[in-house]
C-alpha positions in Angstrom: 6.4 11.0 -17.5 4.9 7.9 -19.0 3.7 5.2 -16.7 2.6 1.7 -17.1 2.6 0.0 -20.5 3.8 3.0 -22.5 6.8 3.4 -20.3 7.5 -0.4 -20.6 7.2 -0.2 -24.4 9.7 2.7 -24.5 12.1 0.9 -22.2 11.9 -2.2 -24.5 12.3 -0.3 -27.7 15.3 1.7 -26.3 16.8 -1.6 -25.1 16.4 -3.1 -28.6 18.1 0.0 -30.1 21.0 -0.3 -27.7 21.5 -4.0 -28.5 21.4 -3.3 -32.3 23.8 -0.4 -31.9 26.1 -2.9 -30.0 25.8 -5.4 -32.9 26.9 -2.7 -35.4 29.8 -1.7 -33.1 31.1 -5.2 -32.6 30.8 -6.1 -36.3 32.6 -2.9 -37.2 35.4 -3.7 -34.7 35.6 -7.2 -36.2 36.0 -5.7 -39.7 38.8 -3.4 -38.4 40.9 -5.7 -36.4 43.8 -7.7 -37.9 43.6 -10.3 -35.2 41.6 -13.4 -36.0 41.1 -14.1 -32.3 39.6 -10.6 -31.7 37.5 -10.9 -34.8 36.1 -14.2 -33.7 35.2 -12.9 -30.2 33.6 -9.7 -31.7 31.4 -11.7 -34.0 30.4 -14.0 -31.2 29.5 -11.1 -29.0 27.6 -9.4 -31.8 25.5 -12.6 -32.2 24.7 -12.6 -28.5 23.5 -9.0 -28.8 21.1 -10.1 -31.5 19.7 -12.6 -29.1 19.3 -9.9 -26.5 17.4 -7.7 -29.1 15.2 -10.7 -29.8 14.5 -11.2 -26.1 13.4 -7.5 -25.8 11.3 -7.8 -29.0 9.5 -10.9 -27.5 8.6 -8.9 -24.4 7.6 -5.9 -26.6 5.1 -8.2 -28.4 3.5 -8.9 -25.0 2.9 -5.3 -24.0 2.4 -3.7 -27.5 -0.6 -5.2 -29.2 0.2 -3.3 -32.4 3.9 -4.5 -32.7 3.3 -7.8 -34.4 0.7 -6.5 -36.8 3.0 -3.6 -37.8 6.0 -6.0 -38.3 3.9 -8.3 -40.5 2.6 -5.4 -42.5 6.1 -4.2 -43.0 7.3 -7.6 -44.2 4.3 -7.8 -46.6 5.2 -4.4 -48.0 8.8 -5.4 -48.6 7.6 -8.6 -50.4 5.3 -6.5 -52.6 8.1 -4.1 -53.5 10.6 -6.8 -54.2 
């Protein structure tokens, strides 16, 4: 079993995945409902989940020294391709 920083990085990455899965779920529910009230709440909750994912990413940057560089490299590659 991983200990220390590697375990923390795994916890944070899995937490980000869970939050982003929740975003997809709530946005899908918003698309499926015929109730404007339910749609409004689902979209609001999805936005909150995005904030949670951002919180976990912020923590991940603190414990994974490669995360920010990899993210920047990915953004650069997308810019080059598009």
